[in-house]
C-alpha positions in Angstrom: -6.2 -2.4 24.8 -6.5 -2.0 20.9 -5.2 0.7 19.2 -7.6 3.8 18.4 -8.1 3.6 14.6 -8.5 6.8 13.2 -8.2 8.1 9.4 -7.5 11.6 8.0 -9.6 10.7 5.3 -6.5 10.0 3.1 -5.5 6.5 1.9 -2.0 5.2 2.9 0.6 6.0 0.1 2.8 3.8 -2.0 5.3 5.1 -4.2 5.8 3.0 -7.5 9.1 3.4 -9.3 9.3 1.7 -12.6 12.5 0.4 -13.7 13.5 -1.4 -16.9 12.9 -4.8 -15.8 10.3 -4.2 -13.0 9.0 -1.8 -10.2 9.9 -1.1 -6.7 7.1 -0.4 -4.2 7.6 1.4 -1.1 5.5 2.8 1.7 5.7 6.7 2.0 7.3 7.9 5.1 4.3 9.7 6.6 2.2 6.6 6.0 4.8 4.5 7.8 4.3 6.8 10.6 0.6 6.6 10.7 0.7 2.9 10.9 3.3 2.9 13.7 1.5 5.3 15.8 -1.8 3.1 15.6 -0.2 -0.4 15.2 3.3 -0.2 16.9 3.5 -4.1 16.9 3.1 -4.2 13.2 6.2 -4.2 11.0 5.9 -4.3 7.1 8.6 -4.7 4.6 10.7 -1.7 3.6 10.1 -2.4 -0.2 8.9 -4.8 -2.6 10.2 -5.6 -6.1 8.1 -7.2 -8.9 9.6 -8.0 -12.3 8.6 -8.1 -15.7 10.4 -8.9 -19.2 8.8 -6.2 -21.0 7.4 -2.9 -19.8 4.2 -3.6 -21.4 3.5 -6.5 -19.1 3.6 -3.9 -16.2 -0.2 -4.0 -15.8 -1.1 -7.5 -16.4 1.6 -8.9 -14.3 1.7 -6.3 -11.4 -2.1 -5.5 -11.1 -3.2 -8.8 -9.3 -0.3 -8.4 -6.9 -1.0 -5.0 -5.8 -3.4 -6.0 -2.8 -0.5 -8.3 -1.8 2.0 -5.7 -1.8 -0.1 -3.3 0.0 -0.3 -6.0 2.8 3.5 -6.8 2.6 4.3 -3.1 2.7 2.1 -2.1 5.7 2.1 -5.4 7.6 -1.6 -4.8 8.0 -4.6 -6.7 7.4 -7.2 -5.8 4.9 -9.6 -4.4 7.7 -6.8 -2.4 9.3 -5.8 -1.1 5.7 -9.7 -0.1 5.3 -9.8 1.6 8.6 -7.0 3.6 7.6 -8.7 4.7 4.6 -7.4 2.4 1.9 -4.1 2.6 0.0 -3.0 4.5 -3.0 -0.1 3.5 -5.4 1.3 6.3 -7.1 4.3 7.6 -9.4 6.3 9.9 -7.2 7.9 11.6 -10.3 4.6 12.2 -12.4 2.3 12.0 -9.3 -0.1 9.8 -11.4 -2.2 7.3 -9.4 -1.5 4.0 -10.6 -4.1 2.2 -8.4 -6.3 2.7 -5.4 -7.8 0.2 -2.9 -10.6 1.3 -1.1 -12.1 -1.4 1.3 -15.1 -1.4 3.3 -15.0 -2.2 6.9 -17.6 -4.8 8.3 -18.3 -5.2 11.7 -20.1 -8.2 13.3 -22.3 -7.9 16.0 
């Protein structure tokens, strides 16, 4: 029996912690819990690190990798992420939103 997929209207939250030579990405605890409740068989990575040589490279090097980071951290498919309201990457210290991914769920009949 498939999991009942619901959303509270809020995207899954990923914390972005910038370091001198890269950034750590980690799924917030409440988002982990939402995923476990709906998809208990799914296991994402606890964190992901993408490096850079200079901080100015953050956006150009990391932005193309954010969809991959979302899938690695959640362990979910794009469709499952969409059904949970997408994903929001944010800086936990400044609360600044770095990126949001809102996917559209398509149904085949």
